Structures are given as structure tokens and as C-alpha cells.
PyMOL Python script that loads the backbone (N, CA, C, O; Angstrom):
from pymol import cmd

cmd.read_pdbstr("""\
ATOM      1  N   UNK A   1      -3.634   4.640-116.153  1.00  0.00           N
ATOM      2  CA  UNK A   1      -3.405   3.226-115.943  1.00  0.00           C
ATOM      3  C   UNK A   1      -4.596   2.654-115.187  1.00  0.00           C
ATOM      4  O   UNK A   1      -5.089   3.254-114.232  1.00  0.00           O
ATOM      5  N   UNK A   2      -5.039   1.508-115.620  1.00  0.00           N
ATOM      6  CA  UNK A   2      -6.132   0.800-114.942  1.00  0.00           C
ATOM      7  C   UNK A   2      -5.554  -0.206-113.950  1.00  0.00           C
ATOM      8  O   UNK A   2      -4.369  -0.538-113.992  1.00  0.00           O
ATOM      9  N   UNK A   3      -6.404  -0.672-113.075  1.00  0.00           N
ATOM     10  CA  UNK A   3      -5.970  -1.672-112.094  1.00  0.00           C
ATOM     11  C   UNK A   3      -5.434  -2.920-112.788  1.00  0.00           C
ATOM     12  O   UNK A   3      -4.450  -3.506-112.338  1.00  0.00           O
ATOM     13  N   UNK A   4      -6.074  -3.326-113.877  1.00  0.00           N
ATOM     14  CA  UNK A   4      -5.618  -4.532-114.579  1.00  0.00           C
ATOM     15  C   UNK A   4      -4.210  -4.358-115.125  1.00  0.00           C
ATOM     16  O   UNK A   4      -3.416  -5.299-115.097  1.00  0.00           O
ATOM     17  N   UNK A   5      -3.890  -3.170-115.622  1.00  0.00           N
ATOM     18  CA  UNK A   5      -2.533  -2.922-116.124  1.00  0.00           C
ATOM     19  C   UNK A   5      -1.531  -2.937-114.974  1.00  0.00           C
ATOM     20  O   UNK A   5      -0.427  -3.465-115.112  1.00  0.00           O
ATOM     21  N   UNK A   6      -1.917  -2.357-113.842  1.00  0.00           N
ATOM     22  CA  UNK A   6      -1.043  -2.396-112.666  1.00  0.00           C
ATOM     23  C   UNK A   6      -0.689  -3.842-112.321  1.00  0.00           C
ATOM     24  O   UNK A   6       0.485  -4.176-112.154  1.00  0.00           O
ATOM     25  N   UNK A   7      -1.718  -4.707-112.214  1.00  0.00           N
ATOM     26  CA  UNK A   7      -1.478  -6.098-111.841  1.00  0.00           C
ATOM     27  C   UNK A   7      -0.693  -6.842-112.907  1.00  0.00           C
ATOM     28  O   UNK A   7       0.146  -7.679-112.576  1.00  0.00           O
ATOM     29  N   UNK A   8      -0.943  -6.561-114.167  1.00  0.00           N
ATOM     30  CA  UNK A   8      -0.173  -7.188-115.241  1.00  0.00           C
ATOM     31  C   UNK A   8       1.311  -6.836-115.127  1.00  0.00           C
ATOM     32  O   UNK A   8       2.178  -7.698-115.272  1.00  0.00           O
ATOM     33  N   UNK A   9       1.584  -5.569-114.867  1.00  0.00           N
ATOM     34  CA  UNK A   9       2.982  -5.132-114.742  1.00  0.00           C
ATOM     35  C   UNK A   9       3.661  -5.766-113.532  1.00  0.00           C
ATOM     36  O   UNK A   9       4.806  -6.209-113.614  1.00  0.00           O
ATOM     37  N   UNK A  10       2.945  -5.807-112.411  1.00  0.00           N
ATOM     38  CA  UNK A  10       3.530  -6.398-111.211  1.00  0.00           C
ATOM     39  C   UNK A  10       3.743  -7.900-111.403  1.00  0.00           C
ATOM     40  O   UNK A  10       4.766  -8.441-110.983  1.00  0.00           O
ATOM     41  N   UNK A  11       2.787  -8.569-112.033  1.00  0.00           N
ATOM     42  CA  UNK A  11       2.934  -9.996-112.326  1.00  0.00           C
ATOM     43  C   UNK A  11       4.155 -10.246-113.208  1.00  0.00           C
ATOM     44  O   UNK A  11       4.898 -11.203-112.990  1.00  0.00           O
ATOM     45  N   UNK A  12       4.358  -9.390-114.196  1.00  0.00           N
ATOM     46  CA  UNK A  12       5.507  -9.536-115.090  1.00  0.00           C
ATOM     47  C   UNK A  12       6.807  -9.326-114.328  1.00  0.00           C
ATOM     48  O   UNK A  12       7.783 -10.043-114.551  1.00  0.00           O
ATOM     49  N   UNK A  13       6.825  -8.350-113.435  1.00  0.00           N
ATOM     50  CA  UNK A  13       8.042  -8.029-112.691  1.00  0.00           C
ATOM     51  C   UNK A  13       8.406  -9.102-111.660  1.00  0.00           C
ATOM     52  O   UNK A  13       9.586  -9.366-111.427  1.00  0.00           O
ATOM     53  N   UNK A  14       7.381  -9.728-111.037  1.00  0.00           N
ATOM     54  CA  UNK A  14       7.650 -10.615-109.908  1.00  0.00           C
ATOM     55  C   UNK A  14       7.161 -12.048-110.076  1.00  0.00           C
ATOM     56  O   UNK A  14       7.564 -12.937-109.325  1.00  0.00           O
ATOM     57  N   UNK A  15       6.309 -12.271-111.044  1.00  0.00           N
ATOM     58  CA  UNK A  15       5.624 -13.558-111.135  1.00  0.00           C
ATOM     59  C   UNK A  15       4.306 -13.459-110.395  1.00  0.00           C
ATOM     60  O   UNK A  15       4.229 -12.828-109.341  1.00  0.00           O
ATOM     61  N   UNK A  16       3.275 -14.073-110.933  1.00  0.00           N
ATOM     62  CA  UNK A  16       1.930 -13.894-110.382  1.00  0.00           C
ATOM     63  C   UNK A  16       1.809 -14.302-108.914  1.00  0.00           C
ATOM     64  O   UNK A  16       1.254 -13.551-108.111  1.00  0.00           O
ATOM     65  N   UNK A  17       2.308 -15.454-108.560  1.00  0.00           N
ATOM     66  CA  UNK A  17       2.160 -15.926-107.176  1.00  0.00           C
ATOM     67  C   UNK A  17       2.858 -14.996-106.190  1.00  0.00           C
ATOM     68  O   UNK A  17       2.293 -14.668-105.146  1.00  0.00           O
ATOM     69  N   UNK A  18       4.050 -14.576-106.500  1.00  0.00           N
ATOM     70  CA  UNK A  18       4.809 -13.696-105.606  1.00  0.00           C
ATOM     71  C   UNK A  18       4.240 -12.290-105.572  1.00  0.00           C
ATOM     72  O   UNK A  18       4.217 -11.653-104.519  1.00  0.00           O
ATOM     73  N   UNK A  19       3.783 -11.806-106.709  1.00  0.00           N
ATOM     74  CA  UNK A  19       3.329 -10.415-106.777  1.00  0.00           C
ATOM     75  C   UNK A  19       2.134 -10.151-105.875  1.00  0.00           C
ATOM     76  O   UNK A  19       2.066  -9.103-105.234  1.00  0.00           O
ATOM     77  N   UNK A  20       1.205 -11.072-105.816  1.00  0.00           N
ATOM     78  CA  UNK A  20      -0.001 -10.874-104.987  1.00  0.00           C
ATOM     79  C   UNK A  20       0.354 -10.838-103.509  1.00  0.00           C
ATOM     80  O   UNK A  20      -0.131  -9.985-102.766  1.00  0.00           O
ATOM     81  N   UNK A  21       1.194 -11.758-103.092  1.00  0.00           N
ATOM     82  CA  UNK A  21       1.599 -11.797-101.692  1.00  0.00           C
ATOM     83  C   UNK A  21       2.397 -10.551-101.338  1.00  0.00           C
ATOM     84  O   UNK A  21       2.151  -9.922-100.309  1.00  0.00           O
ATOM     85  N   UNK A  22       3.356 -10.194-102.196  1.00  0.00           N
ATOM     86  CA  UNK A  22       4.171  -9.008-101.958  1.00  0.00           C
ATOM     87  C   UNK A  22       3.290  -7.770-101.833  1.00  0.00           C
ATOM     88  O   UNK A  22       3.482  -6.962-100.924  1.00  0.00           O
ATOM     89  N   UNK A  23       2.329  -7.614-102.737  1.00  0.00           N
ATOM     90  CA  UNK A  23       1.461  -6.428-102.742  1.00  0.00           C
ATOM     91  C   UNK A  23       0.588  -6.342-101.493  1.00  0.00           C
ATOM     92  O   UNK A  23       0.162  -5.255-101.104  1.00  0.00           O
ATOM     93  N   UNK A  24       0.325  -7.480-100.871  1.00  0.00           N
ATOM     94  CA  UNK A  24      -0.489  -7.506 -99.653  1.00  0.00           C
ATOM     95  C   UNK A  24       0.338  -7.295 -98.386  1.00  0.00           C
ATOM     96  O   UNK A  24      -0.202  -6.891 -97.356  1.00  0.00           O
ATOM     97  N   UNK A  25       1.645  -7.566 -98.455  1.00  0.00           N
ATOM     98  CA  UNK A  25       2.459  -7.553 -97.235  1.00  0.00           C
ATOM     99  C   UNK A  25       3.527  -6.468 -97.158  1.00  0.00           C
ATOM    100  O   UNK A  25       3.864  -6.019 -96.063  1.00  0.00           O
ATOM    101  N   UNK A  26       4.067  -6.037 -98.296  1.00  0.00           N
ATOM    102  CA  UNK A  26       5.191  -5.108 -98.295  1.00  0.00           C
ATOM    103  C   UNK A  26       4.687  -3.668 -98.127  1.00  0.00           C
ATOM    104  O   UNK A  26       3.958  -3.156 -98.977  1.00  0.00           O
ATOM    105  N   UNK A  27       5.075  -3.032 -97.042  1.00  0.00           N
ATOM    106  CA  UNK A  27       4.668  -1.665 -96.733  1.00  0.00           C
ATOM    107  C   UNK A  27       5.621  -0.693 -97.418  1.00  0.00           C
ATOM    108  O   UNK A  27       6.841  -0.825 -97.325  1.00  0.00           O
ATOM    109  N   UNK A  28       5.039   0.288 -98.107  1.00  0.00           N
ATOM    110  CA  UNK A  28       5.819   1.280 -98.842  1.00  0.00           C
ATOM    111  C   UNK A  28       5.574   2.644 -98.206  1.00  0.00           C
ATOM    112  O   UNK A  28       4.453   3.151 -98.211  1.00  0.00           O
ATOM    113  N   UNK A  29       6.631   3.227 -97.663  1.00  0.00           N
ATOM    114  CA  UNK A  29       6.513   4.525 -97.003  1.00  0.00           C
ATOM    115  C   UNK A  29       5.939   5.597 -97.905  1.00  0.00           C
ATOM    116  O   UNK A  29       5.149   6.436 -97.470  1.00  0.00           O
ATOM    117  N   UNK A  30       6.335   5.562 -99.144  1.00  0.00           N
ATOM    118  CA  UNK A  30       5.881   6.554-100.120  1.00  0.00           C
ATOM    119  C   UNK A  30       4.357   6.517-100.320  1.00  0.00           C
ATOM    120  O   UNK A  30       3.767   7.487-100.796  1.00  0.00           O
ATOM    121  N   UNK A  31       3.738   5.417 -99.960  1.00  0.00           N
ATOM    122  CA  UNK A  31       2.277   5.281-100.084  1.00  0.00           C
ATOM    123  C   UNK A  31       1.585   5.503 -98.739  1.00  0.00           C
ATOM    124  O   UNK A  31       0.498   4.981 -98.495  1.00  0.00           O
ATOM    125  N   UNK A  32       2.222   6.273 -97.883  1.00  0.00           N
ATOM    126  CA  UNK A  32       1.639   6.548 -96.569  1.00  0.00           C
ATOM    127  C   UNK A  32       1.768   5.363 -95.632  1.00  0.00           C
ATOM    128  O   UNK A  32       0.895   5.121 -94.799  1.00  0.00           O
ATOM    129  N   UNK A  33       2.861   4.626 -95.772  1.00  0.00           N
ATOM    130  CA  UNK A  33       3.115   3.429 -94.970  1.00  0.00           C
ATOM    131  C   UNK A  33       1.985   2.409 -95.125  1.00  0.00           C
ATOM    132  O   UNK A  33       1.509   1.807 -94.163  1.00  0.00           O
ATOM    133  N   UNK A  34       1.583   2.249 -96.387  1.00  0.00           N
ATOM    134  CA  UNK A  34       0.561   1.252 -96.722  1.00  0.00           C
ATOM    135  C   UNK A  34       1.144   0.274 -97.737  1.00  0.00           C
ATOM    136  O   UNK A  34       2.154   0.549 -98.384  1.00  0.00           O
ATOM    137  N   UNK A  35       0.493  -0.856 -97.855  1.00  0.00           N
ATOM    138  CA  UNK A  35       0.860  -1.795 -98.912  1.00  0.00           C
ATOM    139  C   UNK A  35       0.244  -1.309-100.216  1.00  0.00           C
ATOM    140  O   UNK A  35      -0.598  -0.411-100.219  1.00  0.00           O
ATOM    141  N   UNK A  36       0.667  -1.908-101.319  1.00  0.00           N
ATOM    142  CA  UNK A  36       0.080  -1.541-102.615  1.00  0.00           C
ATOM    143  C   UNK A  36      -1.422  -1.826-102.622  1.00  0.00           C
ATOM    144  O   UNK A  36      -2.206  -1.028-103.137  1.00  0.00           O
ATOM    145  N   UNK A  37      -1.818  -2.954-102.056  1.00  0.00           N
ATOM    146  CA  UNK A  37      -3.244  -3.300-102.005  1.00  0.00           C
ATOM    147  C   UNK A  37      -4.013  -2.290-101.166  1.00  0.00           C
ATOM    148  O   UNK A  37      -5.087  -1.842-101.567  1.00  0.00           O
ATOM    149  N   UNK A  38      -3.479  -1.931-100.012  1.00  0.00           N
ATOM    150  CA  UNK A  38      -4.153  -0.939 -99.160  1.00  0.00           C
ATOM    151  C   UNK A  38      -4.272   0.396 -99.877  1.00  0.00           C
ATOM    152  O   UNK A  38      -5.311   1.051 -99.799  1.00  0.00           O
ATOM    153  N   UNK A  39      -3.222   0.806-100.573  1.00  0.00           N
ATOM    154  CA  UNK A  39      -3.260   2.079-101.294  1.00  0.00           C
ATOM    155  C   UNK A  39      -4.308   2.044-102.400  1.00  0.00           C
ATOM    156  O   UNK A  39      -5.085   2.987-102.555  1.00  0.00           O
ATOM    157  N   UNK A  40      -4.330   0.966-103.163  1.00  0.00           N
ATOM    158  CA  UNK A  40      -5.340   0.848-104.227  1.00  0.00           C
ATOM    159  C   UNK A  40      -6.751   0.856-103.635  1.00  0.00           C
ATOM    160  O   UNK A  40      -7.644   1.527-104.152  1.00  0.00           O
ATOM    161  N   UNK A  41      -6.941   0.114-102.559  1.00  0.00           N
ATOM    162  CA  UNK A  41      -8.253   0.068-101.901  1.00  0.00           C
ATOM    163  C   UNK A  41      -8.667   1.425-101.346  1.00  0.00           C
ATOM    164  O   UNK A  41      -9.858   1.721-101.247  1.00  0.00           O
ATOM    165  N   UNK A  42      -7.686   2.249-100.984  1.00  0.00           N
ATOM    166  CA  UNK A  42      -7.962   3.588-100.446  1.00  0.00           C
ATOM    167  C   UNK A  42      -8.220   4.606-101.553  1.00  0.00           C
ATOM    168  O   UNK A  42      -8.532   5.764-101.276  1.00  0.00           O
ATOM    169  N   UNK A  43      -8.089   4.173-102.809  1.00  0.00           N
ATOM    170  CA  UNK A  43      -8.375   5.072-103.921  1.00  0.00           C
ATOM    171  C   UNK A  43      -7.177   5.758-104.533  1.00  0.00           C
ATOM    172  O   UNK A  43      -7.337   6.632-105.385  1.00  0.00           O
ATOM    173  N   UNK A  44      -5.982   5.384-104.122  1.00  0.00           N
ATOM    174  CA  UNK A  44      -4.786   5.959-104.743  1.00  0.00           C
ATOM    175  C   UNK A  44      -4.751   5.453-106.189  1.00  0.00           C
ATOM    176  O   UNK A  44      -4.906   4.255-106.424  1.00  0.00           O
ATOM    177  N   UNK A  45      -4.551   6.347-107.155  1.00  0.00           N
ATOM    178  CA  UNK A  45      -4.548   5.927-108.554  1.00  0.00           C
ATOM    179  C   UNK A  45      -3.488   4.855-108.825  1.00  0.00           C
ATOM    180  O   UNK A  45      -2.364   4.954-108.333  1.00  0.00           O
ATOM    181  N   UNK A  46      -3.846   3.835-109.606  1.00  0.00           N
ATOM    182  CA  UNK A  46      -2.892   2.762-109.906  1.00  0.00           C
ATOM    183  C   UNK A  46      -1.565   3.264-110.472  1.00  0.00           C
ATOM    184  O   UNK A  46      -0.518   2.679-110.197  1.00  0.00           O
ATOM    185  N   UNK A  47      -1.597   4.328-111.251  1.00  0.00           N
ATOM    186  CA  UNK A  47      -0.357   4.873-111.821  1.00  0.00           C
ATOM    187  C   UNK A  47       0.576   5.352-110.708  1.00  0.00           C
ATOM    188  O   UNK A  47       1.788   5.143-110.778  1.00  0.00           O
ATOM    189  N   UNK A  48       0.017   5.986-109.693  1.00  0.00           N
ATOM    190  CA  UNK A  48       0.816   6.469-108.562  1.00  0.00           C
ATOM    191  C   UNK A  48       1.341   5.292-107.736  1.00  0.00           C
ATOM    192  O   UNK A  48       2.486   5.307-107.285  1.00  0.00           O
ATOM    193  N   UNK A  49       0.509   4.284-107.544  1.00  0.00           N
ATOM    194  CA  UNK A  49       0.944   3.100-106.798  1.00  0.00           C
ATOM    195  C   UNK A  49       2.055   2.393-107.570  1.00  0.00           C
ATOM    196  O   UNK A  49       3.051   1.970-106.982  1.00  0.00           O
ATOM    197  N   UNK A  50       1.883   2.265-108.894  1.00  0.00           N
ATOM    198  CA  UNK A  50       2.906   1.607-109.698  1.00  0.00           C
ATOM    199  C   UNK A  50       4.238   2.350-109.605  1.00  0.00           C
ATOM    200  O   UNK A  50       5.289   1.719-109.501  1.00  0.00           O
ATOM    201  N   UNK A  51       4.205   3.667-109.641  1.00  0.00           N
ATOM    202  CA  UNK A  51       5.443   4.452-109.555  1.00  0.00           C
ATOM    203  C   UNK A  51       6.165   4.154-108.240  1.00  0.00           C
ATOM    204  O   UNK A  51       7.386   3.991-108.225  1.00  0.00           O
ATOM    205  N   UNK A  52       5.424   4.083-107.148  1.00  0.00           N
ATOM    206  CA  UNK A  52       6.032   3.781-105.847  1.00  0.00           C
ATOM    207  C   UNK A  52       6.554   2.346-105.808  1.00  0.00           C
ATOM    208  O   UNK A  52       7.635   2.092-105.276  1.00  0.00           O
ATOM    209  N   UNK A  53       5.796   1.416-106.365  1.00  0.00           N
ATOM    210  CA  UNK A  53       6.223   0.019-106.418  1.00  0.00           C
ATOM    211  C   UNK A  53       7.488  -0.111-107.257  1.00  0.00           C
ATOM    212  O   UNK A  53       8.433  -0.797-106.868  1.00  0.00           O
ATOM    213  N   UNK A  54       7.500   0.549-108.406  1.00  0.00           N
ATOM    214  CA  UNK A  54       8.658   0.491-109.301  1.00  0.00           C
ATOM    215  C   UNK A  54       9.915   0.964-108.585  1.00  0.00           C
ATOM    216  O   UNK A  54      10.976   0.355-108.719  1.00  0.00           O
ATOM    217  N   UNK A  55       9.799   2.039-107.831  1.00  0.00           N
ATOM    218  CA  UNK A  55      10.950   2.550-107.089  1.00  0.00           C
ATOM    219  C   UNK A  55      11.336   1.596-105.957  1.00  0.00           C
ATOM    220  O   UNK A  55      12.521   1.356-105.724  1.00  0.00           O
ATOM    221  N   UNK A  56      10.346   1.055-105.258  1.00  0.00           N
ATOM    222  CA  UNK A  56      10.632   0.128-104.156  1.00  0.00           C
ATOM    223  C   UNK A  56      11.342  -1.131-104.653  1.00  0.00           C
ATOM    224  O   UNK A  56      12.219  -1.666-103.975  1.00  0.00           O
ATOM    225  N   UNK A  57      10.962  -1.592-105.826  1.00  0.00           N
ATOM    226  CA  UNK A  57      11.581  -2.787-106.399  1.00  0.00           C
ATOM    227  C   UNK A  57      12.841  -2.478-107.197  1.00  0.00           C
ATOM    228  O   UNK A  57      13.525  -3.375-107.691  1.00  0.00           O
ATOM    229  N   UNK A  58      13.128  -1.183-107.308  1.00  0.00           N
ATOM    230  CA  UNK A  58      14.295  -0.727-108.072  1.00  0.00           C
ATOM    231  C   UNK A  58      14.267  -1.250-109.515  1.00  0.00           C
ATOM    232  O   UNK A  58      15.277  -1.706-110.053  1.00  0.00           O
ATOM    233  N   UNK A  59      13.091  -1.169-110.110  1.00  0.00           N
ATOM    234  CA  UNK A  59      12.945  -1.570-111.513  1.00  0.00           C
ATOM    235  C   UNK A  59      13.499  -0.466-112.404  1.00  0.00           C
ATOM    236  O   UNK A  59      13.518   0.699-112.007  1.00  0.00           O
ATOM    237  N   UNK A  60      13.945  -0.817-113.586  1.00  0.00           N
ATOM    238  CA  UNK A  60      14.526   0.199-114.485  1.00  0.00           C
ATOM    239  C   UNK A  60      13.497   1.229-114.939  1.00  0.00           C
ATOM    240  O   UNK A  60      12.292   0.976-114.933  1.00  0.00           O
ATOM    241  N   UNK A  61      13.998   2.382-115.329  1.00  0.00           N
ATOM    242  CA  UNK A  61      13.135   3.463-115.820  1.00  0.00           C
ATOM    243  C   UNK A  61      12.240   3.017-116.968  1.00  0.00           C
ATOM    244  O   UNK A  61      11.152   3.561-117.156  1.00  0.00           O
ATOM    245  N   UNK A  62      12.689   2.038-117.730  1.00  0.00           N
ATOM    246  CA  UNK A  62      11.901   1.557-118.866  1.00  0.00           C
ATOM    247  C   UNK A  62      10.580   0.936-118.412  1.00  0.00           C
ATOM    248  O   UNK A  62       9.694   0.719-119.238  1.00  0.00           O
ATOM    249  N   UNK A  63      10.432   0.649-117.130  1.00  0.00           N
ATOM    250  CA  UNK A  63       9.202   0.058-116.596  1.00  0.00           C
ATOM    251  C   UNK A  63       8.181   1.100-116.177  1.00  0.00           C
ATOM    252  O   UNK A  63       7.191   0.775-115.522  1.00  0.00           O
ATOM    253  N   UNK A  64       8.412   2.330-116.547  1.00  0.00           N
ATOM    254  CA  UNK A  64       7.489   3.407-116.181  1.00  0.00           C
ATOM    255  C   UNK A  64       6.184   3.122-116.747  1.00  0.00           C
ATOM    256  O   UNK A  64       5.248   3.900-116.564  1.00  0.00           O
TER     257      UNK A  64
END
""", "prot")
cmd.dss("prot")
cmd.show_as("cartoon", "prot")
cmd.util.cbc("prot")
cmd.orient("prot")
């Protein structure tokens, strides 16, 4: 998964305006108590970040 696909999926799940703010502010323990943006900036693969985000948002398995 590329960064662009990650952002497309998050935008679809939350709406573009909300998704960016959420990704900058919501801390996810599974990502080392970092936000999605911090994890991506630290080099965590987008696929791994998306998996943690999907679980945090309780999105259906079909959103894998």
C-alpha cells in the first residue's frame, strides 16, 4: 500500500476534512502511542498504519 492509497481509504471512511485532523490528533496505542501521521512520518509502512486505523475506527473486515 502506498501513502496515497492510505489517505484515499481514510478520506473515504471519514471524509477528507475530518480524516486529516483525526490522523494528526488521535493517538493509537498499537502504533506505539503515536498518531497515524507520526507513525507514517517515522517510517511505519502505510499498510500497517491502515490496519491499526481500521481497528481503531472499528471498520468492517471488508476495509482491509
